[in-house]
C-alpha positions, 0 to 999 in steps of 0.5 A: 148204090146205098139208098142213102141220101147224104146231108154231109160228103167228106172226101178224103180220098188220097189222104191217109192216118190220121187224116180221114179220121179227124176229118169224119170227127168233124163232120160228126161234130159240126152234124145235126142230130139225124142226118147223114156223113158220107165219108169217100175216100181209098185208104184201107186202115181208114176204111176199118178205123172209121166204122170202129171210131163210129161204134166207139162213139155210139153212132149209127153206121148205115154202110160200108160200100167199096168199088175199085179202090175208093170206099163209102162210110155212110153213119147218121148221127144218132145214138145207136141202141147199142153199139153193134154193127148194124150195116151187115159189113162188105 
C-alpha cells in the first residue's frame, strides 16, 4: 500500500498509447493544486511514458507501483522543485 489517497482516479486498464497519456493530461488539467491523481493501467510503455510526461510538465511524481501486470502511478498537481523523480521508482 502506498499511503496516498487519490482525489482523482484514472483507470486506463486495457488501453494502449496514446490513451493513457491523454487521459492523464485531462486529469491534470481538471485537478486543483495539491490534488493527488492515481492512474491505473496495464500497458507497459505507458508505465514509462507517464512518469516522463510528469517530469516534463514539472509535476510531482509521488510513486509508481506494479502488481501482477497492473501498475499505479501517483501524481500530485503541484510544481516540483526540480524535474527529478522523487518516487524511488519501482
